[in-house]
N, C-alpha and C positions, 0 to 999 in steps of 0.2 A: 466430689469424686475426682475432679481435676486436681484439687489440692493434695489428695492422698497419692495420686500418681506422681506428682512432682516430688513428694517426699521419698518415693521409691528410687529415685535416681541417685546414683553414687556421685561422690564429689568430682570424679574424673568425667562422668557423663554430663554433669551440670556445667563444668568448665567448657567441655566441647560444645554443648548446646549454646552457651553464650558466645563462644568464639565463632560458631557457624552463623549465628544471627548477625554478628558484627561484619563478617566477611560477605554475606549475601544481602543484607539489608532487609530481610523478611521480617515484618512486624509481628506476625502471629507466631507465638512460641510453640503452639500445638503443631503448626505446620513444620517448623524447624525440627521438632522432636520426631514427627512422623517421617520426615525425609532422612534423618540420621538413622532411625530404626530400620528403614528400608535398606540402607547401606551398611547395616551391622555396626553402626557408630564409627565408621571409617570416614573421618571428616574430609580427607583429601578427595576421596571418591565422591562424596556428597557435594562438595563445592564444585568439583569438575562437572558433575551432572547438572548442577544448577546453571553453571556458565554455558554449558551446551544448550540448555533450554533457551537461555536468553539470546544465543546466537542463531536460534532457529532449528537446532538439531533436536529431534525428538528425544524425550527422556527415556532412559532405559526401562523405566517402570510404566511407560505408556508407549509400547511398541507400535509402530505404524502398521496399518492394516494391509500395506502393500505386499505384493507377492515376494517371497524370499528369493535371494539370488541363487541361481543354480550353479553348482560347482562342477567343473569338468574333472572327473576322476579316471577317464579312459585314455589319457595321454600316455603313449608308449614311452615317452621320454622322462617319466617320473623317476626320480632318484629314490631307490629303496635301500634301506640299511637295516638289517636284522641282526640283533645280538643274540646268539644262541646261549643257552645255559651251559655253564662249565661242566665238562665231563668229570665223572668221579675219578679220583686218583688213588692209586695203591690198592692193595688187596682188601683192606678194610672198607674203603670207599665203594669199590665195586660190589663187595658182598652186601653192604647196606643198600646199595642201589637196586641190586637184583632181588633182595628180600622185599623191599617196599614197592617194587614195580607192579606186582600183581594187585596189591592193595590199592595203589593209586589208579591203576587202570580200571579196576572194579568200581572205585569210588566215583571217578569222573564219568564212567560209562553209565552207571546207575543214575547219577545226577542229571546227565543229559537226557536219559530216557524219562526221568521224572518230569523234567521241565517240558519235554516234548509232549508228554501225555497231558500235562497240566494245561497246555495251550488249548486242547480240545474241550476241556472242562470249563476253564475260565480264561477268557482272553487276557493277554499280558497287559496289565494296567499301564505299563510304560509306553504303550502304543498311542495313548491319548495324551497329547500335550495341552494342558489347560492353563498352566502358569509357568511359562518358560523363565521369566525373570526370577520368580520365586525359587525355581530349581537352581539357578545360578547362585543366588544369595545363600540358599541353604547349603549348597556344596562348599562355598567359600567359608561359611561359618564352621562347618564340620571340619574342613581342612585345617583351619587355624586352631581349632580346639585340639586336634589330634597331633598336628605337626608344628604348630607355632606360627608366628607372623612373619618369619623370615622366608620369603618366597617372592617370586616375580609378581608384578602388579597384575592381578586378574582383571580381565575386562568384565565389568559389571553390566552386562546386557545380553541379549539373546545372540544366538549364533548368526542369525540373519543380520542383526545390527552390526556385529563384528565384521561380517563380510562387507557390508555396505561402507563402514568406516574405512576398512583397509582399501577398498576400491577407490573411495573418494580421496583418501590421503596418499594413495599409491605407496602403501607400506606392506611388508610381509606380515602375514597372520599365522601365528603358531598355535595349533589346536592340540590340546592335551586331553585324551580320554582316560578317565580314572577308573580302573578296575578294582573295586573295593575288595573282592575276594581273591585277587591274584597274589601269589606268594612273593612277587618281586615289587609290589606296589609300595609297601612301607619303606623299603630300602631306597627306592628311587626318590620318593618324596623327601625323606630325611636327609639323604646324602647329596643327590644330584640337584634337585630343584632348590635346595637350600644353600647350595654353594654360591659364595659371593660373586665369583667370576661369571657364573651362569646367569645370576640375577641381573648383573650389570649388562651383559650382552643382550638379554631378552628385553630389558626395560628401555634400552637405548636404541635398538634397531628394529623392533617389531611390536605388534600387538599380541597379547597372550590371552587366549580364551581357553577355559577348562571347565569340565563338568564330569560328574560321575555317570557311568552308564546305567546305574540303578535309578537315575532320575529320567523322567520322560524326555526332557530336552536333550540330555546326553545320549539316551538310547536312540533318539531320532537321528542325531549326528552320527552315531555309531553305525546305524543302518546305511547311511549315505556314504561313509568313508570305508566301511567294510574292513575293519582291522582284523588281524589274525591273532595277535597276542598283546599282552600288556607288559610294561607301560607302552602306550602308543602316542606318537607325536606325528602331526602332519603339518607341512609348510604349504601355505596357500598364498597365491599372489595373482595380480591381474596380468594375464599373459594372452596375447592375441585378442585383447578386448573381452576376455572371459576370465572369471575367477577359476583358477586351475590349481590342482594339487601338484606341486613340483618336487615334493620330498616326503618320504615316509620313513620314520624311525621307529623300530619296534624292538622290544626287549629291554632288559636291564642295562642301560648305558651309563657309563661313568661320566663325571663332570667334564674332564678334559676331552674325552671322546665326543661328548655331546656338543661342546663348543666347536670342535673341529668339523663335525658333520654339518652343524647349522651354518657355520661360516662358509663351508664348501658349497652348500646349496644356495646361499645368498650370492656368493661370488659368481656362481655359474649362471644365475638368472638375473643378475643386476642389470645387464644390458637391456632386458625386456622392460624393466621399470624406467630406465633412462630413456629408452625409445618412447615409452608411453608418456613420460613427462614432456618430452619434446613435442610429441603429437598433440598432447593436451594443451600445451602452451601455444602451439601453432593454431589449434582450433580456437582457443580463447582469443588469440590475436585476430584471427579471421572474424570471429564473432564480434570483437570490439570494433574492428574496421567496418564490418557490415552495419553494426549499430551506429557508428559515427556517420556512415554514408546515409543510413536511414534518417538519422537526426538532421543531417545537412539537407537531405531531400525534403523532409518535413518542414524545415525552416524556410527553404526556398519556396515550397508550396504555400506555406503560411504567408510569406512575403508577397507572393503573386496574388494570393487571395486578398490580402490587405490592400494591395494596389487596385485590384479589381473592385473591391468594396468601396475604396475612396473614389474611383472613377464613377462607379454607379451612383454614389452619394452626390458627386459633383453634377452628374447628368440630371439626377432627380432635383437637385437644388436649382439648377438652371431652368429645368422644366417648370418647377414651382414658381420661380421668379417670373418666367415668361407668362405663365398662367395668371400670376398676380398682376403683372403689367397689363395683360389683356383684360382681366377683370376690372382693373382700375379705369382702363380706357372705356370699357363698356359702361361702367358706373358713371364716369364723367360724361359720356355721351347721353346716358339716360337723364342725368342731372340737368344737363344743358337743355335737353328736349323738354323736360318737365318745367324748367325755368322759363323757357320761351313760351310754352303753352300757358303758364301762369301769367306772364307778361301780356300775352294776347287777351287772356280772359279779363284781366283787370282793365286793360285798355278799352275793351268793349263795354265794361261796366261803368266807365267814367261818365259823369253827367256832362251835357254839352257846355261848351265854353260861353260865358255871358258876352253880350254885345258891349263894345267899348263905351257906348253912351249910357250904359246901365249905371245909375248912381250907386247901386249896391255891389258893384263889381270891384275886385281888387286885382291890380296888375302886379304880378310877382315875377321878378327876374331871379333865376336860379344860376348860381355860379357852380359848375360841375367840378369834380376833382381833377379833370383833365384840362381845366382852365377855359372850357367852352361855356357859352351862356345859352340858357333856354328861357323863353318867356311864355306866360300863359295867364289868362284871366280866370278868376274863381269868384264865387259869390260869398259875401260876408257870412251868410247863414250855413254855408257848407262846413263839414267837419275837416279838421286837419288831416284826417285819414285820406280824404280825397287828394290832398297835395302829395301824400306819400304814395298813393296808388298811381298817380300821374307820373311821378319820377320813376317808380319801379317799372312802369311799362315802357320807358325809354330804352332804346338799345344801348346807349352809352352810359347808362347809370350802373353803378356797382350793385352786387347782389345784396349787400347789407350796407346800410347807410343811416345817418341821422341828419336832421335839418336844423341849422342853427341860425339865429337872428343876432344882429350886431348891437342894436340900440334898444334896450339893454342886451348885453350878450347872454344868450340863453339857448337851451335846446328845446325845440318845440315838441310837445308830447303828441306825436302823430299816431302812435300805436297804443292800444290799451295797456295799462300797467296797474300796479297796486294803488299808486297815487291817483292815476287818472283811468279808472275803469272804462269811462266813455270819453274819448278825446274831445277837447273843446272845439268850438267853431272858430273861424278865422277872426270874427269880431271879438269873441271871448278871449282869444289868444292875444288881442291888442294889436292886430295888424292894421296898418293904414291903407289908403287907397293905392299906394305904390310902395312896394317892398323889395328889398334885395336880400335873398336868403342864400345861405351857403350849404352845399351838400357835402357832408364829411363821410369819407369812405371808411367803413368798419369791417370790410371783408377779411383782412388779415387778423383782426382781433377775434 
């Protein structure tokens, strides 16, 4: 199915499709084609709409649900210019005019009566706007089929979107209401709107929105602007912070006259736009200044908070350090108390010292790490553990130590180990009746 649709495209449409894809970078060919079809294969309008979407401006085919701008039409300073139809000339002209007058009067009277009566039978379908963008696209397509592509650039969006863009960009908005059945419409579209100087003026100095009053969107705008005759043009701009109609041009107006009238309206109201631009720039500068002040305040606040955080962390760090020191002191105090209790317990458990005349006694002289000397007698049958417990119970002994003999130089196995599960006795260790042993401090190890 997709392949058959591709074959239906003309060579020109295929070229536009590929060009649009290159310009926008859209990978989906179906999406590119759908977008171009929405814009009636107008590649400039499609690309512009795509760029607007990328800049955050809603697409003309996805109108925002926001409430449309209200336009002030009650300003007594509105410039109004009405072009009356030329009076008949000569006897023949007046005769034709008088002959046709009753018929025209009867025709339009009956037509108005018929339309008025029809409203009671069936509500006017134009009163329900269901697809405003579709109405605009349909009108542009009809206009180009009937009058050609030489015309000002139509705004391809709803009336509300055109008002919003004109307000945001501070530009004039020219609204054209197209009366399909009016006798002057064709001449205005073919001669006036197609004039190159008119196209140049409109394209360079204003937005141009147009729709047929036979379309619901055009009919809705017609009810708001209350035109009297066709062709009808209304100039709208931001004035006193409201979108206001500042000019109304009605009737068949010629190109030079239209240019003069539009220029007059713009010149007469240009000061309002300039004033609004200055006010908007001042508001923007004030907003930027306020934003800078807010950012500076937030930066200062963050700096103060960071300082306070660092101070708090420093206080907590000092507190933790003090607590750690206090805990260490307490732990050291507990350790010393436990050590002292253990010394006292082992001292109490020591066997009594043998008598000097006991032939089985051993006199041992201990050389302490602090160069002091300690003497005590032990029995040959006692375990080396007793020597260790005696030294451990002394106040001047280190917490951890080992006992060494000199001849031969060796470390006495006073405590149980894998090699000596049960420490030997003094006799088994080869000690003589008088010995000098050295106490080696192992506390740092």
